[in-house]
C-alpha positions as CSV (number, residue, x, y, z in Angstrom):
1,X,169.0,195.2,46.2
2,X,169.8,196.3,42.7
3,X,169.0,193.2,40.5
4,X,168.3,193.1,36.9
5,X,164.6,193.4,36.3
6,X,162.8,191.9,33.3
7,X,159.7,194.1,33.5
8,X,159.2,197.1,31.3
9,X,161.2,200.3,31.9
10,X,159.2,202.5,34.3
11,X,161.7,205.4,34.9
12,X,164.2,207.2,32.7
13,X,167.1,208.8,34.5
14,X,168.8,211.3,32.3
15,X,172.3,212.6,33.1
16,X,173.1,215.8,31.1
17,X,176.5,216.7,29.8
18,X,178.5,216.9,26.6
19,X,180.1,213.8,25.1
20,X,183.9,213.4,24.6
21,X,187.0,213.7,26.6
22,X,187.3,217.5,25.9
23,X,184.3,218.1,28.3
24,X,185.2,215.7,31.1
25,X,184.9,217.3,34.6
26,X,183.5,220.6,33.2
27,X,180.7,222.4,35.1
28,X,178.2,221.5,32.3
29,X,179.0,217.8,32.8
30,X,177.9,217.6,36.5
31,X,175.2,215.3,35.2
32,X,177.7,212.9,33.6
33,X,179.7,213.0,36.8
34,X,176.6,211.8,38.6
35,X,176.1,209.0,36.0
36,X,179.6,207.8,36.9
37,X,178.7,207.8,40.7
38,X,175.5,206.0,39.8
39,X,177.2,203.2,37.9
40,X,179.4,202.5,40.9
41,X,176.3,202.2,43.2
42,X,174.4,200.0,40.8
43,X,177.3,198.0,39.4
44,X,176.4,198.7,35.7
45,X,178.1,200.4,32.8
46,X,176.3,203.0,30.8
47,X,177.7,202.0,27.4
48,X,174.9,200.7,25.1
49,X,174.1,203.2,22.3
50,X,170.3,203.6,22.0
51,X,168.0,206.6,21.5
52,X,171.1,208.9,20.7
53,X,172.3,208.2,24.2
54,X,174.6,205.8,26.0
55,X,172.3,203.7,28.2
56,X,172.1,201.0,30.8
57,X,169.2,199.1,32.4
58,X,169.1,198.7,36.1
59,X,166.8,197.9,39.0
60,X,166.1,200.4,41.7
61,X,163.8,199.3,44.5
62,X,162.0,196.9,42.2
63,X,161.6,199.5,39.4
64,X,163.3,199.0,36.1
65,X,165.1,202.1,35.1
66,X,167.0,203.2,32.0
67,X,170.0,205.3,32.7
68,X,170.8,207.7,29.9
69,X,173.8,209.9,28.9
70,X,172.6,211.7,25.8
71,X,175.3,212.0,23.1
72,X,173.7,214.8,21.2
73,X,175.5,217.7,23.1
74,X,173.6,219.6,25.7
75,X,171.4,221.8,23.6
76,X,169.8,218.8,21.8
77,X,169.4,216.5,24.9
78,X,165.6,216.4,24.4
79,X,166.0,214.4,21.2
80,X,167.3,211.4,23.1
81,X,164.9,211.8,26.0
82,X,161.8,212.3,23.9
83,X,162.6,209.2,21.8
84,X,163.1,207.0,24.8
85,X,160.1,208.3,26.7
86,X,157.9,207.6,23.6
87,X,159.4,204.2,23.1
88,X,158.8,203.0,26.7
89,X,155.6,205.2,27.2
90,X,157.2,206.7,30.3
91,X,155.2,209.8,31.5
92,X,157.2,213.0,32.3
93,X,156.8,212.6,36.0
94,X,158.9,209.4,35.7
95,X,161.8,211.1,33.8
96,X,164.4,212.3,36.3
97,X,166.9,214.8,34.8
98,X,170.2,215.4,36.5
99,X,171.9,218.7,35.5
100,X,174.3,221.5,36.5
101,X,173.0,224.7,38.0
102,X,175.0,228.0,38.0
103,X,172.6,229.7,40.4
104,X,173.4,227.3,43.2
105,X,176.6,227.3,45.2
106,X,179.2,224.7,44.3
107,X,178.1,221.2,45.5
108,X,174.6,222.2,46.7
109,X,171.7,220.0,45.4
110,X,168.2,221.0,44.6
111,X,165.5,218.4,44.0
112,X,162.2,219.5,42.4
113,X,159.3,217.5,41.0
114,X,158.9,220.0,38.1
115,X,159.8,223.5,37.0
116,X,161.0,225.8,34.3
117,X,164.3,225.5,32.3
118,X,165.8,228.4,34.3
119,X,167.9,229.3,31.2
120,X,169.4,225.8,31.0
121,X,169.5,224.8,27.3
122,X,169.5,221.1,28.0
123,X,166.3,221.4,30.1
124,X,164.8,223.7,27.5
125,X,165.3,221.0,24.9
126,X,163.8,218.3,27.1
127,X,160.7,220.4,27.9
128,X,160.3,221.0,24.1
129,X,160.6,217.2,23.3
130,X,158.4,216.0,26.2
131,X,155.9,218.8,25.7
132,X,155.9,219.3,29.4
133,X,158.0,220.8,32.3
134,X,156.4,218.4,34.8
135,X,159.4,216.1,35.1
136,X,161.6,215.8,38.2
137,X,165.0,217.3,38.2
138,X,168.0,217.1,40.4
139,X,170.3,220.1,39.9
140,X,173.9,220.2,41.1
141,X,175.3,223.6,42.0
142,X,178.4,224.5,40.0
143,X,178.6,228.1,41.3
144,X,178.2,231.3,39.4
145,X,180.9,233.0,37.3
146,X,183.4,235.0,39.3
147,X,182.1,238.3,37.9
148,X,179.1,239.5,35.9
149,X,181.1,240.1,32.7
150,X,182.4,236.5,32.6
151,X,181.1,234.7,29.5
152,X,178.6,232.0,30.6
153,X,179.6,229.5,27.9
154,X,183.2,229.8,29.0
155,X,182.2,229.3,32.6
156,X,180.1,226.2,32.2
157,X,182.8,224.7,30.0
158,X,185.5,225.4,32.5
159,X,187.0,222.4,34.3
160,X,186.7,221.6,38.0
161,X,190.1,221.6,39.8
162,X,191.5,220.7,43.2
163,X,189.0,221.3,46.0
164,X,186.2,222.2,43.6
165,X,186.7,218.8,41.9
166,X,186.6,216.9,45.3
167,X,183.5,218.8,46.3
168,X,181.8,218.0,43.0
169,X,182.7,214.3,43.2
170,X,181.1,214.3,46.6
171,X,178.0,216.2,45.3
172,X,177.7,213.8,42.4
173,X,177.6,210.9,44.8
174,X,174.8,212.6,46.9
175,X,172.9,213.4,43.6
176,X,173.0,209.7,42.7
177,X,171.6,208.9,46.2
178,X,168.9,211.5,45.7
179,X,167.8,209.8,42.4
180,X,167.6,206.5,44.3
181,X,165.6,208.1,47.1
182,X,163.3,209.8,44.7
183,X,162.4,206.5,43.1
184,X,162.2,204.4,46.3
185,X,160.7,206.9,48.8
186,X,159.1,209.6,46.7
187,X,159.7,213.3,46.0
188,X,158.9,214.7,49.4
189,X,161.4,212.4,51.1
190,X,164.1,213.2,48.5
191,X,163.5,217.0,48.8
192,X,163.6,216.9,52.6
193,X,166.8,214.8,52.7
194,X,168.8,216.5,49.9
195,X,167.6,220.1,49.5
């Protein structure tokens, strides 16, 4: 089902996170965790440096996709996405962004065909570089801070542990499935199945 395609890239799948071992398994790296789940499903390695991102080409349902893990740090993710979108002439509606979401309970998914940044700096950067917010996004709930005074930066950079880690690995797997469903069956089907 997932063969290498020689046609032009028709979709970008962007997994948001921060590069480096220091950020592994942090809430902000829910996107990178989904990338790892996706590589297992597709049998590829996201390890080729292009467009300020680690990338891999794959085929999903006959569509050639470029998987991307921007290496610019979260707040500058749009640099990598904008560059790749311009190079392949991929319209915003074919750029799927997978990111963490603090306003969703841990492990819950939300699939949307477009929307605002909702305070997420990675999404803000992508909107700025694509000049549009009309790109699909799959948001993984990482839970809200335990109390209102908790520093948001500390919260999103905190590491998943024990049951939370298990739940996130499972959610990452479902998010990878949601990406595949979005491409093969369309937004409605993906939203009905995963929201």
